[in-house]
C-alpha positions in Angstrom: 108.3 19.6 11.3 106.4 18.4 8.5 103.9 21.5 8.5 101.4 23.6 10.5 98.4 24.9 9.9 97.1 28.9 11.6 94.6 30.8 11.2 93.4 34.4 11.5 90.4 36.3 12.5 88.6 35.6 9.1 89.7 31.9 8.7 92.3 32.1 6.4 95.0 29.5 6.0 99.0 30.3 7.0 100.9 27.4 6.8 104.5 26.8 7.9 106.5 23.9 6.7 110.0 22.9 6.5 110.4 22.4 2.4 108.5 23.9 -0.1 107.4 20.5 -1.1 105.9 19.9 2.8 104.2 22.9 2.3 102.6 22.0 -1.1 100.8 18.8 0.7 99.8 21.4 3.1 98.1 23.5 0.9 96.8 20.6 -0.5 95.4 19.3 2.5 94.1 22.7 3.9 92.8 23.4 0.3 90.7 19.8 0.4 89.4 21.1 3.7 88.4 24.3 3.3 86.8 23.8 -0.6 86.3 20.2 -1.0 83.5 20.4 -2.8 84.7 22.9 -5.4 87.6 21.1 -6.0 85.4 18.2 -6.8 83.3 20.1 -9.1 86.5 21.5 -10.5 88.3 17.8 -11.0 84.7 16.4 -13.0 85.0 19.8 -14.9 88.8 19.1 -15.8 87.6 15.5 -17.2 84.4 16.2 -18.8 83.0 14.2 -16.0 80.5 16.8 -14.7 77.0 15.7 -16.2 77.8 12.7 -14.2 76.3 14.5 -11.2 74.9 17.6 -12.6 72.8 16.0 -15.5 72.2 16.9 -18.9 72.6 20.7 -18.2 76.3 19.9 -17.8 76.5 17.7 -21.0 77.5 21.0 -23.6 80.5 21.1 -21.7 81.8 18.1 -21.0 82.0 17.1 -24.5 83.7 20.4 -24.7 86.1 19.3 -22.6 86.4 16.0 -24.4 86.5 17.4 -27.7 89.2 20.0 -27.0 91.3 17.0 -25.0 92.1 19.8 -21.9 92.3 15.9 -19.5 94.7 14.6 -22.3 96.6 17.8 -22.8 97.1 18.0 -19.0 99.0 14.8 -18.7 101.2 15.9 -21.9 102.2 19.4 -20.1 102.9 17.1 -16.9 105.0 14.4 -18.3 107.1 17.6 -19.8 107.2 19.1 -16.7 108.3 15.7 -15.5 111.4 15.3 -17.7 111.8 18.9 -18.4 111.6 20.7 -14.5 111.6 17.3 -12.4 111.6 19.9 -9.2 108.5 21.3 -10.1 106.7 18.2 -11.4 107.9 16.7 -7.6 106.2 19.7 -6.1 102.9 19.5 -7.7 102.9 16.0 -6.5 102.9 16.9 -2.8 100.3 19.1 -3.6 97.5 16.6 -4.9 99.2 13.7 -2.5 97.7 16.6 0.0 94.8 17.5 -1.3 94.1 13.4 -1.6 95.2 13.5 2.2 92.7 15.7 3.1 89.3 14.7 0.7 90.0 11.6 2.2 89.2 13.0 5.5 86.5 15.9 4.8 83.0 16.1 5.8 82.1 18.1 3.3 77.6 18.1 3.4 77.2 18.0 -0.1 78.9 14.9 -0.5 76.3 13.4 1.5 73.2 14.9 0.2 75.0 13.6 -3.6 75.6 10.1 -2.2 79.2 11.3 -4.2 82.2 10.5 -2.7 85.8 12.4 -3.7 87.4 10.8 -6.7 91.1 10.7 -6.9 93.4 13.6 -7.9 96.1 12.9 -10.4 99.4 14.6 -10.3 98.2 16.5 -14.0 94.6 17.0 -12.3 96.3 20.7 -11.3 97.3 21.2 -14.8 93.8 20.0 -16.0 91.8 22.9 -13.4 93.7 25.1 -14.9 93.4 25.1 -18.3 89.5 24.5 -17.9 89.5 27.3 -15.7 90.7 29.2 -19.1 90.5 27.9 -22.0 87.8 30.2 -22.9 89.9 32.9 -21.7 91.1 34.3 -24.7 87.6 34.1 -25.7 88.0 32.1 -29.5 84.0 32.0 -29.7 84.0 36.0 -30.9 85.9 34.6 -34.3 82.7 32.6 -34.6 80.5 36.2 -33.8 83.1 38.0 -36.5 82.0 35.5 -38.8 78.5 35.0 -38.4 77.8 39.3 -38.1 79.7 39.5 -41.5 77.5 36.9 -43.5 74.2 38.4 -41.9 75.2 42.2 -41.9 78.6 42.1 -43.8 81.9 43.1 -42.5 81.7 46.7 -41.8 79.3 45.5 -39.3 82.2 43.8 -37.7 83.8 47.3 -36.2 80.1 48.3 -34.9 80.0 45.1 -32.9 83.9 45.1 -31.6 84.3 44.9 -28.0 85.9 48.4 -27.9 82.7 50.1 -27.5 80.9 48.4 -24.6 81.1 49.1 -21.3 81.3 46.0 -19.7 82.7 45.3 -16.5 87.1 43.7 -16.1 89.4 43.2 -13.9 91.3 46.6 -12.8 94.8 47.0 -11.2 96.9 50.1 -11.0 100.9 50.4 -9.9 101.7 53.1 -7.8 105.8 54.0 -7.7 107.3 55.6 -3.9 107.5 58.6 -5.7 103.6 59.0 -5.8 102.8 57.4 -1.8 103.5 58.6 1.5 105.7 56.5 2.5 107.9 56.6 -0.8 107.3 52.7 -1.5 104.7 51.2 -4.5 101.6 50.7 -3.8 100.0 47.7 -6.2 96.2 47.1 -6.0 93.2 46.3 -7.6 90.2 43.8 -7.8 90.3 40.6 -10.8 86.5 40.3 -11.8 85.2 37.2 -12.9 82.2 35.8 -12.1 81.0 35.4 -8.7 81.3 31.8 -7.4 80.2 30.2 -3.9 82.9 29.1 -2.9 85.0 32.0 -4.7 87.9 31.7 -7.2 90.5 32.8 -5.1 91.5 31.8 -2.1 93.6 33.6 0.3 96.5 31.8 1.4 99.9 32.1 3.4 102.5 29.9 2.2 105.7 30.3 4.5 108.8 28.1 5.3 112.6 28.7 4.8 112.8 29.4 0.9 110.3 32.0 0.7 106.5 33.6 2.7 104.3 34.6 0.5 100.8 35.8 1.0 98.5 36.1 -2.0 95.4 34.7 -3.6 95.8 31.0 -5.0 93.3 29.2 -7.0 91.7 26.0 -5.5 93.2 22.8 -7.0 96.4 24.3 -8.4 99.5 24.7 -6.0 101.5 27.8 -5.5 100.3 31.7 -6.0 100.4 32.3 -9.3 97.9 35.5 -10.2 98.3 38.3 -6.8 101.2 37.8 -4.6 103.2 39.7 -1.9 106.7 38.0 -0.5 107.5 41.2 1.9 109.9 42.5 -0.4 108.2 42.3 -3.8 104.1 41.9 -5.1 102.9 41.3 -8.3 99.1 41.4 -9.8 97.9 40.7 -13.4 94.7 41.6 -15.5 94.3 39.9 -18.7 95.9 40.9 -21.5 93.0 40.5 -24.1 95.4 38.9 -26.2 94.6 36.8 -28.9 96.3 33.4 -28.6 93.9 31.1 -29.5 92.8 29.6 -33.5 89.6 28.1 -35.2 90.6 26.5 -38.1 87.8 24.9 -40.6 88.2 21.6 -41.5 87.5 19.1 -44.9 86.8 15.9 -42.8 85.8 12.7 -44.5 85.7 9.2 -43.6 87.4 6.3 -45.2 87.7 2.5 -44.2 90.5 2.9 -41.7 89.0 6.4 -39.9 89.1 10.1 -40.7 90.9 12.5 -42.9 91.1 15.9 -42.7 92.0 17.4 -46.0 95.6 19.8 -45.8 97.3 23.0 -46.7 99.7 21.1 -49.1 95.9 19.6 -51.1 97.0 15.9 -49.9 94.6 13.9 -47.1 96.0 13.4 -44.0 95.0 10.4 -41.3 93.5 12.1 -38.2 94.0 10.7 -35.2 90.3 9.4 -33.5 88.4 7.4 -31.0 85.3 7.4 -29.0 84.7 8.5 -25.6 81.4 7.6 -23.4 80.2 10.1 -21.4 78.0 9.3 -18.5 74.4 11.6 -17.9 72.8 11.8 -14.5 69.1 10.4 -14.7 69.3 10.0 -18.6 71.1 7.6 -20.8 75.4 8.0 -21.6 76.1 9.9 -24.5 79.0 8.8 -27.2 81.2 11.5 -27.8 83.2 11.3 -31.1 87.3 13.0 -30.6 89.1 13.9 -33.8 92.2 15.7 -33.6 93.5 17.0 -36.9 97.1 18.3 -37.5 96.0 21.9 -36.5 94.2 20.7 -33.8 91.2 19.1 -31.7 87.8 19.5 -33.4 85.7 21.1 -31.0 82.8 21.3 -33.3 80.8 19.5 -36.0 82.7 16.4 -38.5 82.8 14.7 -41.3 79.1 15.2 -41.6 79.0 18.8 -40.6 77.0 20.5 -37.8 74.1 19.3 -35.9 71.9 21.6 -38.4 73.5 19.8 -41.2 75.9 22.6 -42.3 79.1 21.3 -43.8 81.3 22.1 -41.4 83.9 21.2 -38.6 86.4 23.7 -36.3 89.5 22.8 -35.0 91.1 24.8 -32.0 94.9 25.1 -32.0 95.8 26.6 -28.7 99.4 26.5 -27.6 99.9 24.3 -24.3 98.5 21.6 -26.8 100.9 22.4 -29.2 104.1 22.9 -26.5 103.0 20.9 -23.5 103.7 23.7 -21.5 101.0 25.2 -19.4 104.4 27.4 -17.7 103.6 25.4 -14.2 107.5 25.9 -14.6 106.7 29.7 -13.3 105.3 28.9 -10.0 108.2 28.1 -7.8 110.4 30.8 -9.3 107.4 33.2 -8.3 106.8 32.3 -4.7 111.1 32.5 -4.1 111.2 35.8 -6.1 112.7 38.5 -3.7 113.0 41.5 -6.2 111.4 42.4 -9.5 113.8 41.3 -11.5 113.2 37.7 -10.3 109.2 38.1 -11.1 110.5 39.1 -14.9 112.3 36.3 -15.2 110.0 33.5 -13.7 107.4 35.4 -15.8 109.3 34.5 -18.9 108.2 31.2 -18.6 104.6 32.1 -18.4 102.2 30.4 -20.6 98.8 30.9 -20.5 96.4 33.0 -20.1 98.1 35.7 -21.4 98.7 38.5 -18.4 99.0 42.3 -18.0 101.7 41.7 -14.9 102.9 44.8 -12.7 105.2 44.2 -9.9 107.0 46.4 -7.6 109.7 45.5 -4.9 111.0 47.5 -1.9 114.7 48.8 -3.6 112.5 50.4 -6.1 112.2 48.3 -8.8 109.0 48.4 -10.9 107.6 46.1 -13.4 104.9 46.3 -16.3 104.9 44.1 -18.9 103.0 41.2 -20.5 103.4 37.5 -20.1 102.4 34.8 -22.0 102.8 32.9 -25.0 101.3 34.2 -28.4 101.6 32.6 -31.9 103.4 34.6 -35.2 101.0 33.6 -38.4 99.1 35.4 -40.6 96.2 38.5 -39.8 93.5 36.3 -40.5 93.7 34.2 -37.9 93.3 36.8 -35.3 90.2 37.9 -36.4 88.0 34.3 -37.7 87.8 31.1 -38.8 90.4 30.3 -41.6 90.4 27.2 -43.8 92.9 24.3 -42.7 92.8 23.4 -46.6 94.6 26.9 -47.4 98.6 27.7 -47.2 99.6 30.5 -45.2 97.5 30.2 -41.5 100.9 27.7 -39.8 102.3 29.3 -36.7 106.1 30.7 -37.3 106.9 31.4 -34.0 105.9 33.2 -30.9 105.7 36.7 -30.2 108.3 38.7 -27.7 105.8 39.7 -24.9 105.7 43.8 -24.8 106.9 46.0 -21.9 105.9 49.2 -21.0 106.4 52.1 -18.5 105.0 54.2 -15.9 103.2 57.4 -16.6 103.9 60.3 -14.1 104.6 57.3 -11.6 101.5 55.4 -12.6 100.7 52.6 -14.4 97.1 51.3 -14.8 95.9 47.9 -16.4 92.2 47.5 -17.1 91.7 45.7 -20.0 92.5 48.8 -22.6 95.1 48.8 -24.8 98.3 49.1 -23.7 101.3 47.1 -23.6 99.5 43.9 -25.2 98.0 45.9 -28.1 100.1 44.0 -30.9 98.9 40.9 -29.5 95.2 41.4 -29.6 92.3 42.3 -31.5 89.2 43.5 -29.8 90.0 44.8 -26.0 88.0 46.4 -23.4 87.3 50.1 -24.2 89.6 52.9 -22.4 87.1 54.2 -19.8 87.9 52.3 -17.0 91.6 52.9 -17.1 91.1 56.3 -18.2 89.2 56.7 -14.5 91.5 54.9 -12.3 94.7 57.3 -13.8 92.2 60.8 -13.1 91.3 59.2 -10.3 95.4 58.6 -8.9 96.4 62.1 -10.9 94.0 64.1 -8.2 95.8 63.0 -5.5 100.1 63.7 -5.0 100.4 60.9 -2.3 98.7 57.8 -2.0 99.1 55.3 0.5 97.7 52.0 1.1 94.2 52.6 3.1 93.4 55.3 0.2 93.1 52.8 -2.2 89.6 51.0 -1.5 87.9 54.6 -2.3 89.4 53.5 -6.0 88.0 49.9 -5.6 84.5 51.1 -5.2 84.5 54.2 -7.7 81.2 53.8 -9.6 81.3 56.5 -12.2 80.0 55.1 -15.8 82.2 57.0 -18.4 80.2 55.2 -20.7 77.1 56.5 -20.0 77.6 60.1 -22.6 76.9 58.4 -25.7 73.2 57.9 -24.5 72.7 61.1 -22.6 73.8 62.6 -25.4 70.4 61.2 -27.5 68.3 61.8 -24.7 69.2 65.5 -24.9 67.8 65.4 -28.1 64.4 64.0 -27.1 61.7 67.2 -27.5 57.9 67.2 -27.8 57.9 65.2 -24.5 54.9 65.0 -21.9 55.6 67.2 -18.4 56.6 64.0 -16.7 58.5 62.4 -19.0 60.8 65.9 -19.4 61.5 65.8 -16.0 62.6 62.6 -15.9 65.0 63.5 -18.9 65.7 66.5 -17.1 66.5 64.3 -13.9 69.1 61.7 -15.9 70.3 64.5 -17.6 71.5 65.8 -14.3 72.7 62.7 -12.8 76.1 62.6 -11.8 76.6 59.6 -13.7 77.3 57.3 -10.5 75.8 53.5 -10.2 75.6 53.4 -6.7 72.5 51.2 -5.7 70.9 52.7 -3.6 70.6 55.9 -6.7 67.2 55.9 -8.3 68.8 58.0 -11.4 71.2 55.9 -12.0 68.2 52.5 -12.5 66.4 55.2 -14.4 69.8 55.3 -17.2 70.0 51.4 -16.4 66.4 51.0 -17.6 66.8 53.8 -21.0 69.5 51.4 -21.8 68.2 48.4 -21.5 65.2 49.7 -23.3 67.2 51.0 -26.0 69.1 47.4 -26.7 66.0 45.9 -26.7 64.6 47.9 -29.1 67.5 47.6 -31.3 67.7 43.9 -31.0 64.2 44.0 -32.6 65.2 45.4 -35.6 64.1 44.1 -39.3 67.6 44.1 -40.7 69.2 42.6 -37.6 66.6 39.7 -37.5 68.8 37.3 -39.8 71.5 38.0 -36.8 69.4 37.0 -34.3 69.5 33.2 -35.3 72.9 31.8 -33.9 74.3 28.9 -36.1 74.7 25.6 -34.8 77.7 25.5 -32.6 77.8 23.4 -29.3 75.9 24.9 -26.4 78.3 26.2 -24.9 79.4 28.2 -27.5 76.3 30.5 -27.9 76.9 32.8 -25.5 79.2 34.3 -27.4 76.7 34.4 -30.5 74.1 35.8 -28.5 72.6 39.1 -30.4 71.0 40.9 -27.3 74.0 41.0 -24.8 76.4 41.8 -28.3 74.1 44.6 -29.1 74.4 45.8 -25.3 78.6 45.7 -25.0 78.2 47.5 -28.3 76.0 50.1 -27.6 78.8 53.2 -27.5 79.5 52.1 -30.9 76.2 51.5 -32.3 75.1 54.8 -31.2 78.2 56.8 -32.6 77.7 55.2 -35.7 77.9 57.1 -38.6 74.0 57.8 -39.7 75.4 56.8 -43.6 76.3 52.7 -41.9 74.6 50.1 -43.9 73.3 47.2 -42.2 72.2 45.3 -45.2 75.5 43.4 -47.3 73.3 42.6 -49.9 72.6 46.3 -50.9 74.6 48.6 -49.2 73.3 51.9 -49.4 69.8 50.7 -49.0 68.0 53.3 -46.8 67.7 51.0 -43.7 67.2 53.7 -40.5 70.8 54.7 -39.3 71.7 53.7 -35.8 71.3 56.5 -33.6 67.8 56.8 -35.2 66.2 53.7 -34.2 68.0 54.1 -30.8 66.5 57.7 -30.0 63.2 55.9 -30.9 63.6 53.6 -28.3 64.8 56.1 -25.8 61.5 57.6 -26.8 59.7 54.9 -26.1 61.0 54.4 -23.0 61.0 57.7 -21.3 57.0 58.4 -22.4 55.5 55.1 -23.4 51.6 54.4 -23.8 50.8 52.5 -20.4 47.4 50.5 -20.0 45.7 53.3 -18.4 46.5 55.8 -21.2 48.9 57.8 -18.7 52.7 58.4 -19.5 55.6 57.3 -17.2 56.5 60.5 -14.8 59.8 61.6 -12.9 57.6 60.1 -9.8 57.1 56.8 -11.1 60.8 55.8 -12.4 62.3 52.8 -11.9 63.6 51.8 -8.1 66.9 50.6 -7.4 66.6 46.8 -7.6 70.1 46.1 -6.8 71.0 43.5 -4.0 72.0 44.8 -0.1 75.9 46.0 -1.3 76.4 49.6 -1.3 78.5 49.6 -4.5 79.2 48.0 -7.8 80.6 48.4 -10.5 79.3 50.0 -13.6 77.9 47.9 -16.2 78.7 44.2 -14.8 74.7 43.3 -15.6 73.9 42.5 -19.4 71.7 45.5 -20.4 68.5 44.6 -22.7 69.0 41.4 -20.8 69.2 41.5 -17.3 70.2 44.3 -14.5 70.9 41.5 -12.3 75.2 41.1 -12.0 76.7 37.8 -12.5 80.2 39.4 -12.8 82.2 41.4 -10.5 85.2 41.7 -8.2 86.0 38.2 -7.3 89.0 39.9 -4.8 90.1 43.0 -3.9 94.0 43.7 -2.8 96.6 46.3 -1.8 100.0 45.1 -1.5 101.9 47.5 0.3 105.8 47.6 0.0 106.6 49.9 3.0 105.2 47.0 4.8 103.3 43.9 4.0 100.9 44.1 7.4 100.1 47.2 6.5 98.1 45.6 2.6 94.6 44.5 2.5 92.3 41.9 0.8 89.1 40.6 0.5 86.8 38.0 -1.1 83.0 38.5 -2.2 82.1 35.7 0.8 84.4 33.9 3.0 87.9 31.8 3.1 85.6 28.1 4.0 83.6 26.5 0.9 81.8 24.5 3.8 78.3 25.6 4.7 77.7 26.6 8.0 81.3 27.3 8.6 81.6 30.3 10.6 84.4 31.6 7.7 81.5 30.9 5.1 80.6 34.7 4.0 82.1 36.6 7.4 84.3 38.8 4.6 80.4 39.5 2.5 80.0 42.5 4.9 83.6 44.0 4.0 83.4 42.9 0.4 79.8 44.8 -0.2 81.0 48.2 1.9 83.9 48.1 0.0 86.4 47.2 2.7 89.5 45.3 3.3 90.8 42.3 6.1 94.0 43.3 7.3 96.7 41.1 5.3 98.2 39.3 8.7 101.7 37.5 8.6 103.0 37.1 12.2 102.6 33.4 13.2 102.2 34.6 16.9 99.1 36.7 16.2 97.3 33.4 14.7 95.6 30.6 16.1 96.6 27.2 15.6 95.0 24.6 14.3 97.1 21.8 13.2 100.4 19.6 13.0 100.1 17.9 9.9 
């Protein structure tokens, strides 16, 4: 037997082989059959060649991928893997061989429509896909925002716009120990939040060979199961730790007859590596991109002549895999082979990026709650904003020991909040989601796997408090507007898609955000600096106000936004917000009337019954681009009582019966059962 492919009722692939290598090859083949076009897109993204078929809209990303040297870093990491861990390198090769075999036989309609043929995967391509997927995960462009807002509003404004303030959507996960379950065995559950893509970023899969038998959520294009898995005796899951592990350096560059030099912290000029690459753009002329790398790292913005607007600036990016030639792939096989929490723990010692908070439990009562990943030790300034490359004191001097944590009352919750990863980060998600999950779990003494979807679908919006407090203070309203205000104050603060009160709250919130964004004092900050387009989302004012609204509404009334004239008497934040709320609750309309309770906005959400709070960008759009990219429940008492779901389906092929068949489950907050008994599956192929 080389490999066998089975499917369950949802078209989820279940693979069985004699060796781990044959299984990796089969995983590559079945992924290419199910997700051929997705693999093609990811390969191009990783190589910086997306514009060759997507056109000029993808050019900014391609420039970043080339200038940050993602593909070259992946090659370096794979070469190091071959030297230090030949078993894992051979396993990755098997996977890419399987991908190429599957792509050669694929009939994905996108290729016919575009006239393209699938490209070839190299052994390093999975590493490049992983790196491209996560290079912006640590949010290094936030350092540009802090610098930008400091320049225009003063250093005090940085804290007002901190990520901790917003009620943004984010990943959730929780671990319930056996002492708090009906079976006496632990449960690990959660829902990672990412952009909702079709097909999705996660692939449900079952991998079985004599060495291991694992179900979990794989990343298409990457072998094994990295983030969420259940081996039958141990299960693990992650959320983003919100750690800061990438640095930006301001570089002084100059051209010489021999190339480009960069001023170092020793006060002397050092030769920088330099070459040019060509990016082909569909429908337009090709574009040349200059790739420069200093002793700090690749230059991702600007150059010797400065930014596009002539500003004398260049930025280099320093990130761990580029420094260490290690992307953490050495953890993947040990994770699959894990039998106990201790095995997962050891495997994660090799993890690199993204930096995650991990929870795990096993059938013997073992529990794990730790951070995994590589975070450099360096000066505090490095973590806050771009630092001058020519000044000493900004070098990396080692690596932090990943922190660990325990459980409280038999429960651990991870929701991107301040927790075990606090020493490693700068800004975290607010505590509302974590607190809400903990409160829900505290409300019941014993939990079962079947109870967990109630937490997945909870829509309570704890961050609504400051804005509703502001609405409470509104007076002098018309009868209709007063009735609407009273409805908002009586609202149960659940963002259910069929709730008119929730829609009214969202409209008020959006109006307040837009009103604040129109404040004259913010006008300079509304014009972002001339950094590449791909970095601009981190520099947009309206989303920043939306995400920081809770902080802004609670700002000290003496807070000034004028860096030139502290205490200049600009209207306080709360006053401006109060005006915005009043303008929405009781606006003048062309007919001369006022909005009444009966004319509150009706829900405009899509068909799903429940949606996580604040997945949209208030003030910009009520449409939600991010949400649960999967939901999972891992039952350690019996893996067969576990469940999972993705937003669409197992297949990425349009027209397949499994292209969108899980969508009704996902929309309704339900889970598909995890099936691991091959006798209950339908055999598809002998490969």
